[in-house]
C-alpha positions in Angstrom: -49.4 -37.5 17.9 -47.3 -40.9 18.7 -45.3 -42.9 16.1 -43.2 -45.6 18.8 -43.2 -47.7 15.2 -41.7 -44.7 13.0 -39.5 -43.6 16.0 -37.9 -47.1 16.1 -36.6 -47.3 12.3 -32.9 -46.4 12.0 -32.5 -42.7 11.0 -31.2 -43.4 7.6 -34.3 -45.4 6.8 -36.6 -42.7 8.1 -34.8 -40.0 6.3 -34.8 -41.6 2.9 -39.1 -42.5 3.0 -39.4 -39.1 4.6 -37.5 -37.4 1.6 -39.2 -39.7 -1.4 -42.4 -39.3 0.2 -42.0 -35.5 0.1 -40.6 -35.7 -3.4 -43.4 -37.8 -4.6 -46.2 -35.7 -2.7 -44.8 -32.5 -5.7 -43.9 -34.5 -8.4 -46.2 -37.1 -8.9 -49.7 -34.7 -8.9 -47.7 -32.4 -11.3 -47.4 -35.0 -13.8 -50.8 -36.3 -14.2 -51.8 -32.4 -14.4 -49.7 -32.1 -17.3 -51.4 -35.3 -19.0 -54.7 -34.2 -18.1 -53.8 -31.1 -19.8 -52.5 -32.1 -22.5 -55.7 -34.3 -23.4 -57.9 -31.4 -22.4 -57.3 -27.8 -23.2 -54.0 -28.1 -24.6 -53.6 -24.7 -26.1 -54.7 -23.4 -22.9 -51.5 -23.9 -19.6 -54.6 -24.1 -17.3 -52.4 -26.9 -15.1 -49.7 -24.3 -14.3 -52.1 -22.0 -12.1 -53.5 -25.0 -10.6 -49.9 -26.2 -10.0 -48.9 -23.4 -8.8 -51.4 -22.8 -5.7 -50.4 -26.7 -4.7 -46.7 -26.6 -4.4 -47.1 -23.5 -2.7 -49.2 -25.0 -0.3 -46.9 -28.0 0.0 -44.0 -26.1 0.7 -45.5 -24.3 3.2 -46.6 -27.2 4.8 -43.2 -29.3 4.6 -41.8 -25.9 6.3 -43.9 -26.7 9.4 -47.4 -24.9 8.5 -50.6 -26.7 9.0 -51.9 -29.8 10.9 -51.0 -31.0 13.0 -49.1 -28.9 15.1 -47.3 -31.6 17.2 -44.9 -32.0 13.7 -44.9 -28.0 12.9 -41.3 -27.6 14.3 -39.8 -31.0 13.2 -40.8 -30.5 9.5 -39.6 -27.1 9.7 -36.7 -28.4 10.5 -36.5 -31.4 8.2 -37.2 -29.0 5.1 -34.2 -26.8 5.7 -35.6 -23.6 3.9 -33.6 -21.5 6.7 -32.5 -17.9 5.7 -28.6 -17.9 4.1 -27.0 -14.0 4.3 -25.7 -12.5 1.2 -22.4 -13.2 0.8 -22.7 -16.7 1.8 -25.6 -17.3 -0.7 -23.5 -15.7 -3.4 -20.3 -18.0 -2.3 -22.9 -20.9 -2.8 -24.3 -20.0 -6.3 -20.4 -19.4 -7.5 -19.2 -23.0 -6.0 -22.8 -24.9 -7.8 -21.9 -22.6 -11.0 -18.6 -23.7 -11.4 -19.5 -27.1 -10.0 -21.8 -27.4 -12.7 -19.2 -26.1 -15.5 -16.8 -28.8 -14.6 -19.6 -31.8 -14.3 -20.7 -30.4 -18.2 -17.5 -31.0 -19.0 -16.8 -34.4 -17.9 -19.8 -35.5 -19.3 -18.0 -33.6 -22.9 -15.3 -36.5 -21.6 -17.4 -39.2 -20.9 -19.4 -39.3 -23.7 -16.1 -39.7 -26.3 -15.9 -42.9 -23.9 -19.7 -44.8 -23.9 -22.9 -44.3 -26.1 -25.6 -41.9 -24.0 -29.1 -42.4 -24.7 -30.9 -39.9 -26.8 -32.9 -37.3 -25.5 -36.7 -37.8 -27.5 -37.7 -34.5 -28.5 -41.1 -34.9 -30.6 -43.1 -35.0 -28.4 -42.2 -31.7 -26.9 -42.4 -30.4 -30.4 -45.9 -31.7 -30.4 -47.3 -29.1 -27.8 -48.5 -25.4 -28.6 -45.7 -23.1 -28.3 -47.3 -21.2 -25.3 -48.5 -24.4 -23.4 -44.5 -25.8 -23.8 -43.1 -22.7 -22.4 -45.6 -22.6 -19.6 -45.1 -26.0 -18.4 -41.4 -25.8 -18.8 -41.1 -23.2 -16.5 -43.7 -24.4 -14.0 -42.2 -28.2 -14.2 -38.4 -26.9 -13.7 -39.8 -24.7 -10.5 -41.8 -28.2 -9.0 -38.4 -29.7 -9.6 -36.3 -27.0 -7.8 -38.7 -26.4 -5.4 -39.9 -30.1 -4.2 -36.9 -31.8 -5.1 -34.7 -30.1 -2.7 -37.1 -29.8 0.4 -37.5 -33.4 -0.6 -34.1 -34.9 -1.0 -31.9 -32.0 0.4 -34.1 -31.2 2.8 -36.3 -33.8 4.5 -33.5 -36.9 3.2 -29.9 -35.2 3.5 -30.2 -32.9 7.0 -31.4 -35.8 9.5 -28.2 -38.3 7.9 -25.8 -35.8 8.0 -26.5 -35.1 11.7 -26.5 -38.9 12.1 -23.8 -40.5 9.8 -21.9 -37.1 8.8 -22.2 -34.8 5.5 -20.0 -37.4 3.3 -22.4 -40.4 4.0 -25.5 -38.0 3.8 -24.6 -36.6 0.4 -23.3 -39.7 -1.0 -26.7 -41.2 -0.2 -29.2 -39.0 -1.1 -27.2 -38.1 -4.6 -27.8 -42.0 -5.1 -31.3 -41.9 -4.8 -31.9 -38.7 -6.5 -30.1 -40.4 -9.2 -32.1 -43.4 -9.1 -35.4 -40.8 -9.1 -34.7 -39.9 -12.6 -35.1 -43.4 -13.7 -39.1 -42.4 -14.1 -37.5 -40.3 -17.1 -37.8 -43.0 -19.9 -34.4 -42.0 -21.9 -32.5 -42.8 -18.4 -30.0 -45.8 -18.6 -27.0 -46.6 -16.0 -24.9 -44.7 -18.3 -26.2 -41.2 -16.7 -25.9 -42.3 -13.0 -22.5 -40.5 -12.6 -23.9 -37.2 -14.0 -27.7 -37.2 -12.0 -25.5 -38.3 -9.0 -22.9 -35.5 -9.9 -25.6 -33.2 -9.9 -26.9 -34.5 -6.3 -23.3 -33.8 -4.8 -23.5 -30.6 -6.2 -26.7 -29.5 -4.6 -25.7 -31.2 -1.8 -22.9 -29.4 -0.7 -24.5 -26.3 -1.3 -27.2 -27.3 0.9 -24.2 -28.5 3.7 -22.3 -25.2 3.8 -25.4 -23.0 3.9 -27.9 -25.7 6.0 -30.4 -24.2 3.6 -31.7 -25.6 0.5 -32.4 -22.0 -0.9 -29.5 -21.7 -3.0 -29.5 -24.6 -4.2 -33.5 -24.9 -5.0 -32.6 -21.4 -7.2 -29.6 -23.0 -8.9 -31.8 -26.2 -9.4 -34.9 -24.6 -11.4 -32.9 -22.2 -13.2 -30.2 -25.4 -14.5 -33.9 -27.2 -15.4 -35.0 -24.4 -17.3 -32.4 -23.8 -19.1 -31.5 -27.8 -19.6 -34.8 -27.9 -21.2 -34.8 -24.9 -23.7 -31.3 -26.4 -24.7 -32.8 -29.7 -25.6 -35.8 -27.8 -28.1 -33.3 -25.6 -29.5 -30.5 -28.7 -30.1 -32.6 -32.0 -29.5 -29.8 -32.5 -26.6 -29.9 -32.2 -23.2 -26.7 -31.5 -21.3 -25.8 -34.2 -20.3 -25.3 -35.4 -23.8 -22.6 -32.8 -24.5 -22.0 -33.7 -27.9 -23.6 -35.0 -31.1 -24.0 -38.5 -31.4 -21.8 -39.2 -34.3 -19.4 -37.9 -32.6 -17.0 -41.3 -32.2 -15.9 -43.0 -29.2 -12.1 -42.9 -28.7 -11.9 -46.5 -28.5 -13.0 -46.5 -32.2 -11.2 -43.5 -33.2 -8.6 -43.3 -31.1 -7.7 -39.7 -28.9 -7.5 -36.7 -30.2 -6.9 -32.6 -29.1 -10.2 -32.2 -29.0 -10.6 -35.0 -26.1 -7.5 -33.7 -24.4 -8.0 -30.2 -24.7 -11.5 -31.0 -22.8 -9.8 -33.4 -19.8 -7.7 -30.7 -19.3 -10.5 -27.9 -19.2 -12.5 -30.6 -16.9 -9.4 -30.8 -14.4 -9.2 -26.9 -14.2 -12.8 -26.5 -13.9 -12.7 -29.2 -10.8 -10.2 -27.5 -9.5 -11.8 -24.2 -9.3 -15.2 -26.1 -7.9 -13.6 -27.6 -5.2 -11.3 -24.1 -4.4 -15.1 -22.5 -4.7 -16.4 -24.9 -2.4 -13.6 -24.6 0.4 -14.3 -20.9 0.6 -17.6 -21.6 0.5 -17.2 -23.9 3.5 -15.4 -21.1 5.5 -17.7 -18.6 4.8 -20.5 -21.0 6.1 -18.3 -21.8 9.3 -17.6 -17.5 10.0 -21.5 -17.4 9.7 -21.9 -20.1 12.9 -19.1 -18.3 15.2 
């Protein structure tokens, strides 16, 4: 199967388009299923098994299964769902978790500097409890599997090989942030958070040459974040109640400086964890 026009496009353009298409192919059908489920038989989360089968088939296709056979190897390499050695996997999870802790501490500082949007929760609380829990878990799986395959696999991998890891992670993280503008609460003030998440997952994929560690962390992070919203009415990126005054209005205080100091400590730890992961990754290919 010859695609001369596609092959003439710059690598970065092809990677962005392929990653976006892979992501849309998974997230749009899931969103449609949820909308129909909440309209018809909302007490039964029937969309979950349907979505599970669809996402399983789509992920298999993205990994190289199915027609056409001529693109199988390219799809498998692009998806980047490569096996990861146990110690490298553990190191990636440590680096990712420490990175997320640092990012959340940054949000705690940032939320004292700018007003962040409110997370709407009334619509969620109107959904029957069992259905809501099932939709949260399945939605997190869809996001973890499809967004990692699309962004860290199909998009980041080709840009890495052509332009290097720094450009690849920054470009992919920017598009990852822009993709979250589909959430109605997202504003420009949330771009640092979503880009930060993208950088963390991008480093995990780069150092392990696999999306599996970031896929697992992404899924678990989304599950925990969704249940935090239900429990507290605040998303993880809010990090503090809206009533907390900005430092421009009240001045700095001990809490602000302690949080800023904790952020620096956590960032230092995250850098060290990623350096250790990089060393382990280099040893795995020697």
